[in-house]
SEMARNU-175292 format. One record per atom (N, C-alpha, C, O): residue in one letter; x, y negated, z. Coordinates in nm, 4 decimals, padded with zeros to 6 digits. Each point is the difference from the previous one (the first is absolute). Example, Ala and Ser with C-alpha at 12.3 -4.5 7.8 and 13.67 -1.06 7.14 Angstrom:
["A",[01.3190,00.5690,00.7800]]
["A",[-00.0890,-00.1190,00.0000]]
["A",[00.0900,-00.1200,00.0000]]
["A",[00.1036,00.0019,00.0665]]
["S",[-00.1386,-00.1069,-00.1385]]
["S",[00.0820,-00.1190,00.0060]]
["S",[-00.0770,-00.1090,00.0730]]
["S",[00.0509,-00.1108,00.0169]]
//
This chain:
["X",[-01.3683,11.8605,-01.0542]]
["X",[00.1503,00.0464,00.0250]]
["X",[00.1004,-00.0915,-00.0366]]
["X",[00.0808,-00.0438,00.0818]]
["X",[-00.0821,00.0098,-00.2125]]
["X",[00.0959,-00.0877,-00.0457]]
["X",[-00.0084,-00.1536,00.0596]]
["X",[00.1013,-00.0687,00.0136]]
["X",[-00.2047,00.0327,00.0130]]
["X",[-00.0208,-00.1124,00.0661]]
["X",[00.0820,-00.0213,00.1446]]
["X",[00.0661,-00.0994,00.0301]]
["X",[-00.0864,00.2119,00.0466]]
["X",[00.0605,00.0285,00.1416]]
["X",[00.1656,00.0009,-00.0362]]
["X",[00.0808,-00.0637,00.0677]]
["X",[-00.0478,00.1356,-00.1704]]
["X",[00.1443,-00.0108,-00.0321]]
["X",[00.0591,-00.1287,-00.0147]]
["X",[00.1091,-00.0216,00.0527]]
["X",[-00.1715,-00.0715,-00.1215]]
["X",[00.0497,-00.1222,-00.0504]]
["X",[-00.0104,-00.0841,00.1367]]
["X",[00.0933,-00.0769,00.0233]]
["X",[-00.1744,00.0830,00.0477]]
["X",[-00.0149,-00.0747,00.1219]]
["X",[00.1052,00.0420,00.0890]]
["X",[00.0686,-00.0825,00.0604]]
["X",[-00.0509,00.2199,-00.0481]]
["X",[00.1154,00.0388,00.0885]]
["X",[00.1279,-00.0475,-00.0468]]
["X",[00.0730,-00.0510,00.0851]]
["X",[-00.0294,00.0584,-00.2110]]
["X",[00.1066,-00.0459,-00.0780]]
["X",[00.0277,-00.1355,00.0380]]
["X",[00.1100,-00.0310,00.0456]]
["X",[-00.2153,-00.0628,-00.0634]]
["X",[00.0198,-00.1330,00.0144]]
["X",[00.0211,-00.0535,00.1372]]
["X",[00.0736,-00.0977,00.0135]]
["X",[-00.1372,00.1581,00.1007]]
["X",[00.0274,00.0018,00.1275]]
["X",[00.1147,00.0424,00.0382]]
["X",[00.0544,-00.0730,00.0828]]
["X",[00.0166,00.1888,-00.1213]]
["X",[00.1232,00.0386,00.0589]]
["X",[00.1236,-00.0256,-00.0774]]
["X",[00.1073,00.0242,00.0554]]
["X",[-00.1087,-00.0785,-00.1984]]
["X",[00.1084,-00.0273,-00.0864]]
["X",[-00.0190,-00.1330,-00.0491]]
["X",[-00.1087,-00.0578,00.0023]]
["X",[00.2299,00.0032,-00.0530]]
["X",[-00.0092,-00.1248,-00.0854]]
["X",[-00.0020,00.0330,-00.1372]]
["X",[00.0987,00.0412,-00.0610]]
["X",[-00.2234,-00.0613,00.0064]]
["X",[-00.0320,00.0317,-00.1260]]
["X",[00.0011,-00.1413,-00.0986]]
["X",[-00.0859,-00.0873,00.0121]]
["X",[00.1754,00.0818,-00.0914]]
["X",[00.0278,-00.1198,-00.0693]]
["X",[-00.1030,-00.0225,-00.1328]]
["X",[-00.0548,-00.1075,-00.0247]]
["X",[00.0417,00.2146,-00.0449]]
["X",[-00.0856,00.0122,-00.1168]]
["X",[-00.0775,00.0821,-00.0239]]
["X",[00.0074,00.1027,00.0674]]
["X",[-00.1000,-00.1115,-00.1586]]
["X",[-00.0914,00.1155,-00.0328]]
["X",[00.0637,00.1148,-00.0550]]
["X",[-00.0414,00.1127,00.0270]]
["X",[00.1453,-00.1333,-00.1069]]
["X",[00.0959,00.1112,-00.0499]]
["X",[00.0507,00.0803,00.1004]]
["X",[-00.0010,00.1226,-00.0116]]
["X",[00.0574,-00.1946,00.1357]]
["X",[00.0589,00.0798,00.1082]]
["X",[-00.1074,00.0634,00.0846]]
["X",[00.0254,00.1005,00.0664]]
["X",[-00.1332,-00.1509,-00.0668]]
["X",[-00.1254,00.0674,00.0548]]
["X",[-00.0429,00.1273,-00.0670]]
["X",[-00.0188,00.1097,00.0526]]
["X",[00.0065,-00.1457,-00.1828]]
["X",[-00.0376,00.1336,-00.1088]]
["X",[00.1147,00.0966,00.0382]]
["X",[-00.0379,00.1103,00.0393]]
["X",[00.1616,-00.1302,-00.0436]]
["X",[00.1102,00.1058,00.0282]]
["X",[-00.0046,00.0582,00.1256]]
["X",[00.0082,00.1227,00.0050]]
["X",[-00.0206,-00.1907,00.1047]]
["X",[-00.0399,00.0604,00.1323]]
["X",[-00.1037,00.0871,00.0111]]
["X",[00.0105,00.1012,00.0692]]
["X",[-00.1252,-00.1326,-00.1384]]
["X",[-00.1227,00.0905,-00.0016]]
["X",[00.0392,00.1281,-00.0939]]
["X",[-00.0280,00.1127,00.0411]]
["X",[00.0890,-00.1292,-00.1599]]
["X",[00.0410,00.1113,-00.0881]]
["X",[00.0874,00.1001,00.0974]]
["X",[-00.0252,00.1196,00.0141]]
["X",[00.1219,-00.1832,00.0439]]
["X",[00.0780,00.0764,00.1252]]
["X",[-00.0880,00.0917,00.0779]]
["X",[00.0412,00.1143,00.0197]]
["X",[-00.1702,-00.1545,00.0323]]
["X",[-00.0738,00.0568,00.0754]]
["X",[-00.0928,00.0840,-00.0624]]
["X",[-00.0892,00.0586,00.0614]]
["X",[00.1116,-00.0498,-00.2060]]
["X",[-00.0923,00.0894,-00.0880]]
["X",[-00.1402,-00.0580,-00.0355]]
["X",[-00.0991,00.0681,-00.0261]]
["X",[00.1053,-00.1970,00.0289]]
["X",[-00.1145,-00.0890,-00.0547]]
["X",[00.0535,-00.0676,-00.1180]]
["X",[00.0760,-00.0968,00.0033]]
["X",[-00.1270,00.1624,-00.1218]]
["X",[00.0270,-00.0727,-00.1285]]
["X",[-00.1178,-00.1235,-00.0467]]
["X",[-00.1103,00.0389,-00.0386]]
["X",[00.1342,-00.1580,00.0434]]
["X",[-00.0783,-00.1010,-00.0241]]
["X",[00.0452,-00.0849,-00.1155]]
["X",[00.1197,-00.0089,-00.0270]]
["X",[-00.2172,-00.0568,-00.0451]]
["X",[00.0461,-00.0884,-00.1166]]
["X",[00.0001,-00.1437,00.0759]]
["X",[-00.0381,-00.0208,00.1152]]
["X",[00.0827,-00.0595,-00.1945]]
["X",[00.0374,-00.1539,00.0582]]
["X",[-00.1292,-00.0511,-00.0006]]
["X",[-00.0355,-00.0574,00.1029]]
["X",[-00.0438,00.0652,-00.1962]]
["X",[-00.1401,-00.0501,00.0028]]
["X",[-00.0774,00.0477,00.1302]]
["X",[-00.0500,-00.0812,00.0779]]
["X",[00.0443,00.2024,-00.0620]]
["X",[-00.0753,00.0789,00.1277]]
["X",[00.0686,-00.0698,00.1304]]
["X",[-00.0710,-00.0238,00.0976]]
["X",[00.1910,-00.0043,-00.0970]]
["X",[00.0763,-00.0234,00.1152]]
["X",[-00.0243,-00.1734,00.0313]]
["X",[-00.0048,-00.0514,00.1117]]
["X",[-00.0060,-00.0063,-00.2208]]
["X",[-00.0533,-00.1376,-00.0089]]
["X",[-00.1252,-00.0185,00.0617]]
["X",[-00.0166,-00.0963,00.0748]]
["X",[-00.0922,00.1941,-00.1020]]
["X",[-00.1161,-00.0324,00.0561]]
["X",[-00.0048,00.0403,00.1279]]
["X",[-00.0708,-00.0615,00.0799]]
["X",[00.1455,00.1711,-00.0414]]
["X",[-00.0049,00.0412,00.1488]]
["X",[00.0686,-00.1161,00.0906]]
["X",[-00.0362,-00.0141,00.1168]]
["X",[00.1243,-00.0587,-00.1670]]
["X",[00.0658,-00.0991,00.0758]]
["X",[-00.1095,-00.1127,00.0194]]
["X",[-00.0137,-00.0545,00.1095]]
["X",[-00.0589,00.0234,-00.2123]]
["X",[-00.1135,-00.1136,00.0189]]
["X",[-00.1097,00.0605,00.1042]]
["X",[-00.0549,-00.0672,00.0874]]
["X",[00.0325,00.2056,-00.1117]]
["X",[-00.1148,00.0434,00.0741]]
["X",[00.0409,00.0093,00.1464]]
["X",[-00.0906,-00.0190,00.0812]]
["X",[00.2147,00.0457,-00.0333]]
["X",[00.0611,00.0114,00.1166]]
["X",[00.0392,-00.1357,00.0726]]
["X",[00.0397,-00.0111,00.1160]]
["X",[-00.0588,-00.0861,-00.2061]]
["X",[00.0355,-00.1371,00.0402]]
["X",[00.1489,-00.0358,00.0587]]
["X",[00.0242,-00.0689,00.0991]]
["X",[00.0645,00.1307,-00.1821]]
["X",[00.1289,-00.0138,00.0360]]
["X",[00.0615,-00.1245,-00.0801]]
["X",[-00.0399,-00.0331,-00.1117]]
["X",[00.1292,-00.0236,00.1736]]
["X",[00.0596,-00.1280,-00.0626]]
["X",[00.1509,00.0069,00.0183]]
["X",[00.0539,00.0683,00.0871]]
["X",[00.0089,-00.1426,-00.1738]]
["X",[00.1505,00.0003,00.0182]]
["X",[00.0320,-00.1343,00.0755]]
["X",[-00.0442,-00.1093,-00.0352]]
["X",[00.1327,00.1322,00.1517]]
["X",[00.0413,-00.1081,00.0817]]
["X",[00.1398,00.0056,-00.0103]]
["X",[00.0623,00.1022,-00.0287]]
["X",[-00.0036,-00.2330,00.0565]]
["X",[00.1354,-00.0165,00.0100]]
["X",[00.0486,00.0306,00.1398]]
["X",[-00.0510,-00.0463,00.1020]]
["X",[00.1554,00.1293,-00.1067]]
["X",[00.0521,00.0677,00.1180]]
["X",[00.1430,-00.0166,00.0180]]
["X",[00.0706,00.0991,00.0185]]
["X",[-00.0166,-00.2292,-00.0230]]
["X",[00.1282,-00.0499,00.0174]]
["X",[00.0999,00.0502,-00.0998]]
["X",[-00.0101,-00.0198,-00.1211]]
["X",[00.1114,00.0891,00.1817]]
["X",[00.1137,00.0765,-00.0829]]
["X",[-00.0799,00.1229,-00.0857]]
["X",[00.0529,00.0477,-00.1005]]
["X",[-00.1454,-00.0147,00.1347]]
["X",[-00.0552,00.1179,-00.0873]]
["X",[-00.0724,-00.0449,-00.1093]]
["X",[-00.0541,00.0818,-00.0745]]
["X",[00.0471,-00.1843,00.0579]]
["X",[-00.0888,-00.0558,-00.1033]]
["X",[-00.1593,00.0089,00.0254]]
["X",[-00.0504,-00.0174,00.1109]]
["X",[-00.0226,00.0468,-00.2292]]
["X",[-00.1426,00.0342,00.0032]]
["X",[-00.0186,00.1304,00.0219]]
["X",[00.0612,00.0887,-00.0594]]
["X",[-00.1632,-00.0681,00.1626]]
["X",[-00.0398,00.1534,00.0126]]
["X",[-00.1590,00.0026,00.0183]]
["X",[-00.0754,-00.0951,00.0204]]
["X",[00.0491,00.2180,-00.0322]]
["X",[-00.1803,00.0115,00.0047]]
["X",[-00.0254,00.0051,00.1349]]
["X",[00.0747,00.0630,00.0749]]
["X",[-00.1827,-00.1290,-00.0306]]
["X",[-00.0594,00.0161,00.1572]]
["X",[-00.1503,00.0045,-00.0269]]
["X",[-00.0456,-00.0371,-00.1082]]
["X",[-00.0297,00.0822,00.2061]]
["X",[-00.1331,-00.0236,00.0072]]
["X",[-00.0434,-00.1319,00.0148]]
["X",[00.0601,-00.0696,00.0818]]
["X",[-00.1490,00.0239,-00.1425]]
["X",[-00.0584,-00.1480,00.0252]]
["X",[-00.0327,-00.0277,00.1466]]
["X",[00.0311,-00.1042,00.0578]]
["X",[-00.0964,00.2065,-00.0030]]
["X",[-00.0249,-00.0273,00.1396]]
["X",[00.1038,00.0511,00.1229]]
["X",[-00.0322,00.0387,00.1124]]
["X",[00.1544,-00.0499,-00.1650]]
["X",[00.1014,00.0374,00.0989]]
["X",[00.0547,-00.1016,00.0856]]
["X",[00.0973,00.0231,00.0718]]
["X",[-00.1551,-00.1346,-00.0758]]
["X",[00.0376,-00.1149,00.0788]]
["X",[00.1127,-00.0791,-00.0578]]
["X",[00.0616,-00.0754,00.0753]]
["X",[-00.0268,00.0850,-00.2065]]
["X",[00.1035,-00.0831,-00.0666]]
["X",[-00.0593,-00.1193,-00.0404]]
["X",[-00.1088,-00.0061,-00.0572]]
["X",[00.1915,-00.1053,00.0916]]
["X",[-00.0477,-00.1341,-00.0464]]
["X",[-00.0511,-00.0229,-00.1485]]
["X",[00.0211,00.0803,-00.0907]]
["X",[-00.0865,-00.1920,00.0775]]
["X",[-00.0621,-00.0041,-00.1321]]
["X",[00.1015,-00.0601,-00.1066]]
["X",[-00.0374,-00.0790,-00.0867]]
["X",[00.1646,00.1210,00.0994]]
["X",[00.0739,-00.0211,-00.1041]]
["X",[00.0086,00.1212,-00.1154]]
["X",[00.0999,00.0424,-00.0580]]
["X",[-00.2230,-00.0066,00.0467]]
["X",[-00.0239,00.1283,-00.0887]]
["X",[00.0100,-00.0462,-00.1514]]
["X",[-00.0516,-00.1023,-00.0451]]
["X",[00.1263,00.1946,-00.0254]]
["X",[-00.0240,-00.0105,-00.1454]]
["X",[-00.0878,00.0887,-00.0803]]
["X",[-00.0495,00.0969,00.0576]]
["X",[00.0288,-00.1133,-00.1587]]
["X",[-00.0845,00.0913,-00.0614]]
["X",[00.0456,00.1289,-00.0366]]
["X",[00.1190,00.0164,-00.0273]]
["X",[-00.2015,00.0786,00.0235]]
["X",[00.0596,00.1486,-00.0291]]
["X",[00.0280,00.0052,-00.1368]]
["X",[-00.0876,-00.0438,-00.0745]]
["X",[00.2036,00.0934,00.0184]]
["X",[00.0222,00.0081,-00.1264]]
["X",[-00.0698,00.1271,-00.0558]]
["X",[00.0082,00.0275,-00.1197]]
//
């Protein structure tokens, strides 16, 4: 369930940081530690990509973004 929520948030919102993602999950009733969230991000294959004026946001690796990918922090 947590993974589905993370994917949904990343697909539908501009999530800039792990802390922002953690807070959005908490608002949805899912309390997760930073360490667990970091593992989830790696497991789900999320990457941070530069999105123009929004800065860096999380996207799915296979979402068709160019190879200007950065490492997930």
